[in-house]
C-alpha positions as CSV (number, residue, x, y, z in Angstrom):
1,M,5.0,15.0,4.6
2,R,7.5,13.0,2.7
3,T,8.7,13.8,-0.8
4,E,7.3,11.9,-3.7
5,I,10.7,10.2,-4.3
6,A,10.8,9.1,-0.6
7,L,7.2,7.7,-0.9
8,K,7.9,5.9,-4.1
9,T,11.1,4.4,-2.7
10,D,9.3,3.2,0.4
11,V,6.5,1.6,-1.6
12,I,8.9,-0.2,-3.9
13,E,10.9,-1.5,-1.0
14,L,7.6,-2.7,0.6
15,L,6.5,-4.4,-2.6
16,L,9.9,-6.1,-3.0
17,K,9.9,-7.3,0.6
18,T,6.4,-8.6,0.4
19,F,6.2,-10.0,-3.1
20,G,9.7,-10.3,-4.4
21,V,11.2,-9.0,-7.6
22,L,9.1,-10.9,-10.1
23,E,5.7,-10.1,-8.6
24,T,6.7,-6.4,-8.0
25,E,7.7,-6.1,-11.6
26,R,4.4,-7.6,-12.7
27,F,2.5,-5.2,-10.5
28,I,4.3,-2.1,-11.7
29,T,3.8,-3.2,-15.3
30,S,0.1,-3.7,-14.7
31,I,-0.2,-0.3,-13.1
32,K,1.7,1.4,-15.9
33,S,-0.3,-0.3,-18.7
34,N,-2.6,1.9,-20.8
35,D,-5.7,0.0,-20.0
36,F,-5.4,0.3,-16.2
37,D,-8.0,2.6,-14.8
38,Y,-7.1,3.5,-11.2
39,T,-10.5,5.2,-10.5
40,E,-12.4,2.1,-11.7
41,W,-10.1,-0.2,-9.8
42,R,-10.7,1.8,-6.5
43,K,-14.5,1.4,-6.8
44,Y,-14.0,-2.3,-6.1
45,L,-11.0,-2.2,-3.7
46,W,-13.0,-2.5,-0.5
47,N,-16.2,-3.8,-2.1
48,E,-16.6,-6.8,0.2
49,R,-15.6,-5.0,3.5
50,T,-17.9,-3.2,5.9
51,I,-17.0,0.3,7.1
52,D,-16.2,-1.1,10.5
53,E,-13.8,-3.6,9.0
54,I,-12.1,-0.8,7.0
55,H,-11.9,1.4,10.1
56,K,-10.3,-1.5,12.1
57,M,-7.8,-2.0,9.3
58,A,-6.9,1.7,9.4
59,V,-6.6,1.7,13.2
60,D,-4.4,-1.4,13.2
61,F,-2.2,0.1,10.5
62,E,-1.8,3.3,12.4
63,Q,-0.9,1.4,15.6
64,Q,1.7,-0.6,13.7
65,K,3.3,2.6,12.4
66,M,3.3,4.0,16.0
67,N,5.0,0.9,17.3
68,Q,7.7,1.0,14.6
69,C,8.4,4.7,15.5
70,A,8.5,4.2,19.2
71,P,11.8,5.1,20.8
72,L,13.9,2.2,22.1
73,N,14.9,2.6,25.8
């Protein structure tokens, strides 16, 4: 298991790569705001997906991770 610092660093790098500086800052600001309720937000995160779709997303994500970690010969 990675440290919390390593996890945060990787997440910030991913956000920056995916969304750029401005959108990353907006996202972090929205998460840190006092009116953001993570538990409530999570209730609706996968609201329109079936369990099979979520499972496929998880399997695909895991496969991508394995491909990125595969040794180069």
